[in-house]
Backbone as CSV, one residue per row, in Angstrom:
resi,resn,N_x,N_y,N_z,CA_x,CA_y,CA_z,C_x,C_y,C_z
1,UNK,157.293,174.339,33.719,158.253,175.401,33.877,157.691,176.532,34.719
2,UNK,156.370,176.705,34.702,155.788,177.774,35.519,156.021,177.519,37.001
3,UNK,156.071,176.251,37.404,156.355,175.930,38.810,157.782,176.304,39.182
4,UNK,158.721,176.115,38.276,160.117,176.479,38.529,160.236,177.998,38.683
5,UNK,159.606,178.734,37.777,159.638,180.200,37.846,159.028,180.677,39.163
6,UNK,157.907,180.107,39.563,157.233,180.503,40.806,158.123,180.252,42.026
7,UNK,158.768,179.106,42.068,159.645,178.777,43.208,160.807,179.757,43.289
8,UNK,161.424,180.042,42.145,162.561,180.966,42.127,162.104,182.375,42.498
9,UNK,160.998,182.837,41.915,160.497,184.177,42.222,160.168,184.312,43.704
10,UNK,159.493,183.333,44.262,159.147,183.373,45.694,160.396,183.341,46.578
11,UNK,161.378,182.538,46.204,162.565,182.395,47.047,163.441,183.643,47.039
12,UNK,163.317,184.487,46.016,164.118,185.708,45.944,163.423,186.925,46.556
13,UNK,162.195,186.740,47.077,161.524,187.830,47.794,162.396,188.282,48.954
14,UNK,162.498,189.587,49.132,163.288,190.222,50.194,164.798,190.019,50.018
15,UNK,165.217,189.388,48.939,166.647,189.220,48.647,167.010,190.053,47.415
16,UNK,166.334,189.794,46.313,166.609,190.518,45.074,165.625,191.659,44.855
17,UNK,164.489,191.607,45.524,163.444,192.628,45.396,162.546,192.539,46.609
18,UNK,161.740,193.595,46.818,160.824,193.584,47.968,159.784,192.483,47.825
19,UNK,159.210,192.361,46.622,158.164,191.379,46.379,158.223,190.970,44.912
20,UNK,157.875,189.738,44.620,157.977,189.274,43.234,156.986,189.956,42.289
21,UNK,156.095,190.776,42.826,155.227,191.568,41.947,156.030,192.632,41.206
22,UNK,157.264,192.892,41.633,158.132,193.859,40.969,158.762,193.296,39.689
23,UNK,158.646,192.015,39.451,159.210,191.405,38.250,158.423,191.905,37.044
24,UNK,159.130,192.476,36.072,158.456,193.025,34.897,158.690,192.197,33.639
25,UNK,159.663,191.307,33.671,159.951,190.475,32.505,160.586,189.178,32.986
26,UNK,160.244,188.099,32.330,160.788,186.807,32.720,160.883,185.921,31.483
27,UNK,161.998,185.242,31.355,162.173,184.305,30.252,162.595,182.969,30.851
28,UNK,161.943,181.916,30.434,162.247,180.585,30.945,162.465,179.656,29.754
29,UNK,163.623,179.009,29.733,163.933,178.080,28.650,164.434,176.774,29.253
30,UNK,164.144,175.681,28.597,164.532,174.361,29.091,165.524,173.736,28.116
31,UNK,166.656,173.301,28.662,167.682,172.622,27.881,168.027,171.309,28.568
32,UNK,168.388,170.333,27.815,168.842,169.065,28.380,170.359,169.087,28.450
33,UNK,170.903,168.575,29.552,172.336,168.683,29.782,172.818,167.542,30.661
34,UNK,174.095,167.227,30.573,174.712,166.266,31.489,174.967,166.904,32.848
35,UNK,174.805,168.225,32.917,175.020,168.980,34.145,173.729,169.750,34.474
36,UNK,172.706,169.054,35.009,171.425,169.714,35.292,171.592,170.850,36.306
37,UNK,170.903,171.963,36.057,171.024,173.125,36.938,169.940,174.142,36.607
38,UNK,169.840,175.123,37.456,168.998,176.287,37.209,169.925,177.492,37.259
39,UNK,169.856,178.327,36.250,170.651,179.554,36.221,169.697,180.733,36.284
40,UNK,169.989,181.688,37.161,169.145,182.870,37.323,170.013,184.105,37.096
41,UNK,169.558,184.989,36.229,170.223,186.266,36.003,169.230,187.367,36.355
42,UNK,169.658,188.292,37.193,168.796,189.386,37.619,169.435,190.690,37.169
43,UNK,168.649,191.523,36.494,169.129,192.825,36.049,168.227,193.912,36.607
44,UNK,168.838,194.978,37.060,168.074,196.116,37.569,167.562,196.946,36.398
45,UNK,166.309,197.333,36.475,165.727,198.214,35.483,165.703,199.614,36.072
46,UNK,166.452,200.505,35.443,166.517,201.884,35.953,165.578,202.756,35.130
47,UNK,164.928,203.712,35.791,164.003,204.600,35.063,164.776,205.465,34.066
48,UNK,164.123,205.818,32.961,164.729,206.687,31.950,164.847,208.122,32.454
49,UNK,163.957,208.499,33.368,163.918,209.863,33.885,164.075,209.804,35.401
50,UNK,164.742,210.776,35.947,164.895,210.821,37.402,163.575,211.174,38.057
51,UNK,163.300,210.523,39.174,162.074,210.834,39.930,162.299,212.097,40.727
52,UNK,161.233,212.903,40.917,161.340,214.148,41.694,160.786,213.965,43.062
């Protein structure tokens, strides 16, 4: 599963974020299905305080 996460993180560079080093949390789960797929959900993390 780490290979799947790495491929997805690398492929989203410059699309969802500047660099995959910006990823702060990741969850990977494997399910068996008659409809094999990869689902990716991306959420923006906003700071609690405004930057000055």
